[in-house]
C-alpha positions in Angstrom: 0.0 0.0 0.0 2.8 2.4 1.0 4.8 1.7 -2.3 1.6 2.2 -4.4 1.1 5.6 -2.7 4.7 6.6 -3.4 4.3 5.6 -7.1 1.1 7.7 -7.3 2.8 10.7 -5.8 5.8 10.4 -8.2 3.4 10.2 -11.2 1.5 13.3 -10.1 4.7 15.2 -9.5 6.1 14.2 -12.9 2.9 15.4 -14.6 3.0 18.7 -12.7 6.6 19.2 -13.8 5.6 18.5 -17.4 2.7 21.0 -17.5 2.8 24.3 -19.3 2.1 27.3 -17.1 0.8 30.9 -17.7 2.5 34.2 -16.9 0.5 37.4 -16.7 2.0 40.7 -17.6 0.8 44.2 -18.4 2.2 45.9 -21.5 1.6 49.2 -23.2 1.5 50.1 -26.9 2.3 53.7 -27.8 2.9 55.8 -30.9 5.4 58.5 -29.8 5.1 60.6 -32.9 1.3 60.9 -32.5 1.4 60.8 -28.7 -1.4 58.2 -28.5 -1.9 54.8 -27.0 -2.9 52.0 -29.3 -6.3 50.8 -27.9 -7.5 48.5 -30.7 -5.1 45.6 -30.5 -6.3 42.0 -30.2 -4.7 38.9 -28.8 -3.6 37.8 -32.3 -1.7 41.0 -32.7 1.0 40.0 -30.2 3.9 37.6 -30.8 6.1 36.4 -27.9 9.3 34.4 -27.8 11.7 33.2 -25.1 14.9 33.0 -27.1 14.1 30.8 -30.1 11.1 29.3 -28.3 7.7 30.7 -29.4 5.3 31.5 -26.6 1.5 31.5 -27.0 -0.3 34.7 -26.1 -3.5 33.1 -24.8 -5.5 36.3 -24.1 -5.3 40.0 -23.9 -7.5 42.1 -21.7 -7.9 45.9 -21.4 -10.5 45.9 -18.5 -8.2 45.1 -15.5 -7.0 46.7 -12.3 -3.4 47.1 -11.3 -1.8 48.8 -8.3 0.0 52.1 -8.7 2.3 54.0 -6.3 2.7 57.7 -7.1 6.0 58.9 -5.6 6.8 62.6 -5.7 9.9 64.4 -4.7 9.0 67.5 -2.6 12.4 68.9 -1.9 12.5 72.6 -2.8 8.8 72.7 -3.7 8.0 75.3 -1.0 10.7 77.7 -2.4 10.2 77.3 -6.1 6.8 78.1 -7.7 7.4 76.0 -10.8 8.3 72.9 -8.8 5.5 73.6 -6.4 3.0 73.7 -9.4 4.3 70.3 -10.6 4.0 68.7 -7.2 0.4 70.1 -6.9 -0.5 68.8 -10.4 0.7 65.3 -9.7 -1.1 65.3 -6.3 -4.3 66.3 -8.1 -3.9 63.6 -10.7 -3.4 61.0 -7.9 -6.6 62.2 -6.2 -8.5 62.0 -9.5 -7.4 58.5 -10.5 -10.4 56.4 -11.7 -12.6 55.2 -8.9 -11.9 51.6 -8.2 -8.2 51.7 -9.2 -5.9 50.9 -6.3 -3.5 53.9 -5.8 -1.0 54.7 -3.1 0.7 58.0 -2.8 4.0 59.0 -1.3 6.3 62.0 -1.0 10.0 62.1 -0.2 13.0 64.4 0.5 15.4 63.2 3.3 12.9 60.4 4.0 9.6 59.3 2.6 6.0 59.1 3.9 3.2 57.1 2.2 -0.6 56.5 2.5 -1.4 53.4 4.4 -1.6 51.0 1.4 -3.6 51.2 -1.8 -6.9 53.1 -1.9 -9.7 52.5 -4.4 -12.3 55.0 -3.1 -11.7 58.5 -4.5 -13.0 60.3 -1.5 -11.0 58.2 0.9 -7.9 58.6 -1.3 -8.3 62.4 -1.3 -8.2 62.5 2.5 -5.2 60.2 2.8 -3.2 62.1 0.2 -4.0 65.4 1.9 -2.6 63.9 5.2 0.6 62.8 3.5 1.1 66.3 1.9 0.8 67.9 5.3 4.1 66.1 6.3 6.1 67.7 3.5 7.7 70.2 5.8 9.1 67.5 8.1 11.0 65.4 5.5 14.4 67.2 5.8 16.6 69.2 3.5 18.4 66.2 1.9 17.3 63.7 -0.8 17.1 59.9 -0.3 15.8 58.9 -3.8 16.9 55.2 -3.6 15.5 54.7 -0.1 12.2 56.1 -1.1 12.0 53.8 -4.1 12.8 50.8 -1.9 10.0 51.8 0.5 7.6 52.1 -2.5 8.4 48.6 -3.6 7.7 47.3 -0.1 4.1 48.5 -0.3 3.2 45.9 -2.9 3.9 42.7 -1.1 3.5 39.6 -3.4 3.6 40.6 -7.1 0.4 41.3 -9.0 0.4 42.0 -12.8 0.9 45.6 -13.6 2.3 46.7 -10.3 3.9 50.1 -11.0 5.8 52.9 -9.3 5.3 56.3 -11.0 8.2 58.5 -9.8 8.1 62.3 -10.3 11.4 63.6 -9.3 15.0 64.6 -10.1 18.0 62.3 -10.7 19.7 63.3 -7.4 20.5 61.4 -4.2 22.7 62.6 -1.3 21.6 60.4 1.6 20.3 56.9 0.7 21.6 53.8 2.4 20.4 51.8 -0.6 22.2 52.0 -4.0 20.9 52.3 -7.5 21.9 48.7 -8.1 19.9 47.4 -5.1 16.8 49.2 -6.3 17.2 48.1 -10.0 17.6 44.5 -9.0 14.5 44.6 -6.8 12.4 46.1 -9.6 13.5 43.5 -12.1 13.2 40.5 -9.8 9.8 41.6 -8.5 8.3 42.4 -11.9 7.4 45.9 -10.8 7.3 48.6 -13.5 9.0 52.0 -13.1 7.6 55.0 -14.7 9.6 58.3 -14.4 8.5 61.8 -15.1 11.2 64.5 -14.7 10.0 67.0 -12.1 12.1 70.0 -13.3 14.5 71.1 -16.0 17.7 69.2 -16.0 21.0 70.9 -16.6 24.7 70.7 -15.6 24.0 73.7 -13.3 21.4 71.8 -11.3 22.2 71.4 -7.6 25.8 70.1 -7.4 26.1 68.5 -10.9 29.1 70.7 -11.7 31.1 68.9 -9.0 29.4 65.4 -8.9 28.1 63.4 -11.8 25.3 61.5 -10.0 25.8 58.9 -12.7 23.8 56.1 -10.9 20.8 58.4 -10.6 21.1 59.5 -14.2 21.2 56.0 -15.5 18.3 55.0 -13.4 16.2 57.8 -15.0 17.3 57.5 -18.6 18.0 53.9 -19.2 16.3 51.8 -16.6 12.5 52.3 -16.8 12.0 50.6 -20.2 13.8 47.5 -18.9 10.9 47.2 -16.4 8.2 47.8 -19.0 7.9 51.4 -18.0 9.1 54.6 -19.6 11.0 57.8 -18.9 9.8 61.3 -20.0 10.0 64.9 -19.1 6.8 66.0 -17.4 4.2 64.2 -19.6 0.9 63.9 -17.8 -0.3 61.5 -20.5 1.8 58.7 -18.9 0.0 59.0 -15.6 -2.9 56.8 -16.9 -0.7 54.1 -18.4 -1.4 51.8 -15.5 -5.0 51.3 -16.6 -4.6 51.9 -20.4 -2.5 48.9 -21.3 -3.1 45.2 -22.1 -3.1 42.4 -19.5 -1.5 39.5 -21.5 -1.7 35.8 -20.5 1.4 34.1 -21.9 1.7 30.4 -21.9 5.2 29.2 -21.1 6.4 25.6 -22.0 7.0 23.1 -19.3 10.3 23.6 -17.4 10.6 27.3 -18.2 9.5 30.3 -16.1 8.5 28.7 -12.9 11.5 29.2 -10.7 12.5 32.7 -11.7 11.7 35.5 -14.2 13.0 34.8 -17.7 14.1 37.0 -20.6 11.6 37.1 -23.4 10.6 39.3 -26.3 7.3 40.7 -27.6 6.4 42.3 -30.9 3.5 43.1 -33.2 2.4 40.2 -35.2 1.1 39.9 -38.8 -0.9 42.8 -40.2 -0.4 44.7 -36.9 3.4 44.7 -37.5 2.8 46.6 -40.7 0.1 48.9 -39.5 1.8 49.8 -36.3 5.5 49.6 -37.4 6.1 53.2 -36.1 4.6 52.3 -32.7 6.3 50.6 -29.8 5.5 48.0 -27.3 6.6 48.6 -23.7 7.1 45.4 -21.8 9.5 44.1 -19.0 12.7 42.4 -20.1 11.9 39.6 -17.7 8.7 37.7 -17.9 7.3 37.2 -14.4 7.3 33.8 -12.8 4.2 31.9 -14.1 1.5 30.0 -12.5 -0.4 26.8 -13.4 
């Protein structure tokens, strides 16, 4: 009896190991020249691969919910009217996010403060954001960008498709205990997207850029977001709504791939869509999240 049970368990385990699994990921399609999102794509318009192995895009969905953390640098906002206007604009957009969409809000300078989790009710969200903004004067004179991003990531807990941090700030850090490498690794491994909008005009005369390059911050802003499936822009309010204007794709992954850790993959337009939308671009993470049965 015991040996028969062992055989049964081994058979079931082998079948489980041999089964395909499905990974879920949010992607965006955007035409930069026209400044518009592509909203008419169908499941058959996407083609995915993992190296030379074709992956099946099982479904695509535009009616979905995904969590968004809006993180705003408030350093200097009280002393600079232009910066203050940007901070106020982003705060207003966070308050006015669609009812039902889970949004958290945070601000940072020397340290960061956030709402208590994600809020879907617009009235409740407005109150919580107002309470956070009231703490702006107590965050110190220095800037801990990497620490703030690390805290933002911790708000999510277990990964859900489309998890995104929208950072509105400046590529400057003079205090953090975390490094750019720490933060980048956590974003990629967790499957969290990073969207960045530049808070203010960037020049060599900004802050102490004449004496310090701040290269890690610069690379984080300019080169890293697209690796996560996000994007970097100057202050472009259009990108605020990307979190709920994309496509939730279900991607079938062959047995033995994608279950233990995120895997590199590629995504492109397929067939006629490849010709029609050849001047448009798909934004997707370089690592496909770990899949489920």
